[in-house]
C-alpha positions as CSV (number, residue, x, y, z in Angstrom):
1,M,61.3,58.0,72.6
2,E,57.8,57.9,73.9
3,Q,57.5,58.9,77.6
4,N,54.6,57.6,79.6
5,T,55.8,58.8,83.1
6,L,54.9,61.9,84.9
7,P,57.4,64.8,84.9
8,L,60.0,64.8,87.6
9,N,59.0,68.2,88.8
10,D,55.4,67.2,89.6
11,L,54.4,70.0,91.9
12,Y,50.9,68.5,92.4
13,A,52.2,65.2,93.7
14,P,50.6,65.5,97.1
15,E,47.1,65.7,95.5
16,K,45.1,62.6,94.8
17,R,45.3,61.6,91.2
18,I,42.3,60.7,89.0
19,Y,42.1,59.0,85.6
20,V,41.2,60.7,82.4
21,A,39.7,58.7,79.6
22,T,38.2,59.2,76.2
23,D,35.2,57.3,74.8
24,C,34.4,57.3,71.1
25,I,30.9,57.3,69.6
26,I,31.6,56.0,66.1
27,F,28.7,56.4,63.6
28,G,28.4,54.5,60.3
29,F,25.7,54.3,57.7
30,D,24.8,51.1,55.9
31,K,21.9,50.3,53.5
32,G,19.8,53.0,54.9
33,I,20.5,52.2,58.6
34,L,22.5,54.3,61.1
35,K,24.9,52.1,63.0
36,L,27.3,52.4,66.0
37,L,30.5,50.6,66.6
38,V,30.8,49.0,70.1
39,F,32.7,46.2,71.6
40,E,32.8,43.8,74.6
41,R,34.6,45.3,77.5
42,R,37.8,43.5,78.3
43,V,38.5,44.8,81.8
44,D,36.6,44.9,85.1
45,P,34.2,46.3,86.2
46,F,31.6,44.9,83.8
47,K,34.0,42.8,81.8
48,G,32.2,41.1,78.9
49,T,29.4,43.7,78.6
50,L,28.9,46.0,75.7
51,S,30.8,49.3,75.8
52,L,31.8,52.3,73.7
53,I,35.4,52.0,72.4
54,G,37.7,54.0,74.5
55,S,41.1,54.3,76.3
56,F,42.8,56.2,79.1
57,V,44.6,59.3,77.9
58,K,48.3,58.8,78.1
59,P,50.5,61.4,80.0
60,N,52.1,62.4,76.7
61,E,49.0,63.0,74.6
62,A,46.0,65.4,74.4
63,A,42.5,64.0,74.8
64,N,41.7,64.5,71.1
65,D,44.9,62.7,70.1
66,A,44.0,59.8,72.3
67,A,40.6,59.6,70.6
68,R,42.2,59.5,67.2
69,R,44.7,56.9,68.4
70,V,41.8,54.7,69.6
71,L,39.9,55.1,66.3
72,N,43.0,54.2,64.3
73,E,43.8,51.2,66.4
74,I,40.3,49.9,66.0
75,T,39.5,50.8,62.4
76,G,42.8,51.6,60.7
77,L,41.4,55.0,59.6
78,D,43.1,58.4,59.8
79,N,41.9,61.9,58.8
80,I,38.2,61.2,59.4
81,F,35.6,63.5,60.9
82,M,35.9,63.5,64.7
83,E,34.8,66.2,67.1
84,E,34.9,66.5,70.9
85,L,31.5,66.0,72.3
86,K,31.4,66.6,76.1
87,T,33.2,66.0,79.3
88,Y,31.6,63.5,81.7
89,S,32.8,64.0,85.3
90,D,30.1,62.6,87.6
91,V,31.9,61.4,90.7
92,E,30.1,58.1,90.7
93,R,30.2,57.5,86.9
94,D,32.8,54.7,87.1
95,P,32.9,52.2,90.0
96,G,36.4,51.1,88.9
97,A,38.1,54.4,89.9
98,R,37.5,58.2,89.9
99,C,37.6,58.8,86.2
100,I,36.7,61.7,84.0
101,S,35.8,60.8,80.3
102,I,36.2,63.3,77.4
103,A,33.9,61.8,74.8
104,H,34.3,62.3,71.0
105,Y,32.1,61.3,68.2
106,A,33.2,60.3,64.7
107,L,31.6,59.7,61.3
108,I,33.1,57.1,59.0
109,R,32.2,55.4,55.7
110,I,31.2,51.9,56.7
111,D,33.1,50.3,53.8
112,D,36.4,52.1,54.4
113,Y,37.5,50.6,57.7
114,D,39.8,47.7,58.2
115,K,37.5,44.8,58.9
116,E,40.3,42.5,60.2
117,L,41.3,45.1,62.8
118,V,37.7,45.6,63.9
119,E,37.2,41.8,64.3
120,K,40.5,41.5,66.1
121,H,39.3,44.0,68.7
122,G,36.0,42.3,69.0
123,A,34.1,45.3,67.8
124,I,30.6,45.0,66.5
125,W,28.4,47.2,64.3
126,Y,24.9,47.6,65.9
127,E,21.9,49.2,64.3
128,F,21.2,52.3,66.3
129,D,17.6,51.4,67.0
130,K,18.5,47.9,68.2
131,L,21.5,48.9,70.4
132,P,21.2,47.2,73.9
133,K,22.0,49.0,77.1
134,L,25.7,49.8,77.4
135,V,27.9,50.1,80.6
136,L,28.5,53.2,82.8
137,D,27.1,56.4,81.3
138,H,27.7,55.4,77.7
139,D,24.0,55.5,76.8
140,I,23.9,59.1,77.8
141,M,27.0,59.8,75.7
142,I,25.2,58.2,72.7
143,E,22.1,60.3,73.1
144,D,24.2,63.4,73.4
145,A,26.2,62.4,70.3
146,L,23.0,61.9,68.3
147,S,21.7,65.3,69.4
148,R,24.9,66.9,68.3
149,L,24.8,65.0,65.0
150,R,21.3,66.2,64.3
151,R,22.3,69.9,65.0
152,K,25.3,69.4,62.7
153,A,23.2,67.8,59.9
154,K,20.8,70.8,59.9
155,F,23.4,73.4,59.3
156,Y,26.5,71.6,57.8
157,P,26.8,68.9,55.1
158,I,27.8,65.8,56.9
159,G,26.9,63.3,54.2
160,F,30.4,63.4,52.8
161,E,31.7,61.5,55.9
162,L,29.0,58.8,55.9
163,L,27.9,58.1,52.4
164,P,29.8,56.1,49.7
165,K,31.9,58.2,47.3
166,K,29.2,57.7,44.7
167,F,25.6,57.7,45.9
168,T,22.0,58.3,44.9
169,I,19.6,61.0,46.0
170,P,17.4,58.3,47.7
171,Q,20.5,57.1,49.7
172,F,21.2,60.7,50.8
173,Q,17.5,61.1,51.9
174,K,17.7,57.8,53.8
175,L,20.7,59.0,55.7
176,Y,18.9,62.1,56.9
177,E,15.8,60.1,57.7
178,A,17.9,57.7,59.8
179,I,19.6,60.6,61.7
180,F,16.4,62.5,62.4
181,Q,14.1,59.4,62.6
182,Q,11.6,61.1,60.4
183,T,10.1,60.3,57.0
184,L,10.7,63.2,54.6
185,D,8.8,64.3,51.5
186,T,10.9,63.1,48.6
187,R,10.2,66.0,46.3
188,N,10.9,68.7,48.9
189,F,14.1,66.9,50.0
190,R,15.4,66.7,46.4
191,K,14.5,70.4,45.8
192,K,16.3,71.6,48.9
193,L,19.3,69.4,48.3
194,M,19.8,70.4,44.7
195,S,19.4,74.1,45.6
196,L,22.6,73.8,47.5
197,K,24.5,73.1,44.3
198,L,26.6,70.7,46.3
199,L,26.5,67.6,44.0
200,I,28.0,66.6,40.7
201,A,25.8,64.4,38.6
202,L,27.5,61.3,37.1
203,D,26.7,59.5,33.9
204,E,26.1,56.3,35.9
205,K,23.2,54.6,37.5
206,D,22.7,52.4,40.6
207,K,20.4,49.5,39.5
208,S,20.5,47.6,42.7
209,G,17.0,48.8,43.7
210,S,15.2,48.6,40.3
211,K,15.7,47.9,36.6
212,K,15.4,51.6,35.8
213,G,17.9,52.6,38.4
214,A,18.8,55.9,40.0
215,F,21.5,58.3,38.9
216,L,24.6,58.5,40.9
217,Y,26.2,61.7,42.3
218,K,29.3,62.7,44.1
219,F,30.1,65.7,46.2
220,D,31.7,68.8,44.7
221,Y,34.5,68.9,47.3
222,K,35.3,72.6,46.9
223,K,31.7,73.6,47.5
224,Y,31.4,71.1,50.3
225,K,34.3,72.7,52.1
226,R,32.8,76.2,51.6
227,L,29.4,75.0,53.0
228,Q,31.2,73.3,55.8
229,Q,32.8,76.6,56.8
230,K,29.8,78.9,56.5
231,G,26.9,76.5,57.0
232,F,23.4,76.5,55.6
233,N,19.8,75.9,56.9
234,F,18.4,72.5,55.9
235,S,14.9,73.5,57.1
236,L,13.1,70.3,56.5
237,F,13.1,68.9,60.1
238,K,10.9,69.3,63.1
239,N,13.7,68.9,65.7
C-alpha cells in the first residue's frame, strides 16, 4: 500500500521542513511551430494565472518519478523523452512557502497525447513565441529548457521525439528552425541530414503542401539509438 507519511524514525524532525516540487516544461511540435503545454494554476498564490504543469514530490517517490507521474496524469503518455533540467532553490521564488523545484523538460509527439485528459486538466498548447508571462520563475525555467534543447539538438537526434512517425525533410528542417529560431539553407540542411544515414526513405508522399508532394521518411531506429549514445555534430547553427 502506498505510504505518504514520513518515517517514524525521523531524526531530522526538529528542523524546519520545506517543500520539494517538480515543474515540467513539455515541448511539442505542430505544423512547423514549437509549442509548450501550460495550464491555469488551481491553487493560491496566483490562482487562475498560467503556469507550468507541476506537483509536489511525494514522500515515497523520487523527483524524476514525480515528473513522469505528472506527465502521465496530464497527457496519458509513458516512456517518452524526459530529462532533469535544473534545481531552482531561490529562497524567495515561491511566496506560498519555502519550496525548491526540480524542473524537468519533456519532448512529445503532439498527436500522441490523450486530448481528453489534457482538456480535463485545463492544459493549453501555446506557441512558444506567443507564450504570455507565467508565474513564479517559470519563464526562467522555459528559457533554460530551450537552451538545453538547443544544445541537445546540435549533438543528438531529437527529432524522433517530436516529429510524426512519418515525416518529410522540410518538416524536419522546420523543426530545427523552430528550435534555433534561424532560417537554414535547404540544400545544406538536406546534405547534412542525409550524411547521417539516419532516415529510411518510404515509397509514399505527403501532398498536403503541393500537388507534387514531398517524399516521406521514417527514422532508422537502430541507427538513431547509436547516434543517441555517441552523438554527432550538426554544425549548421550559430548558437
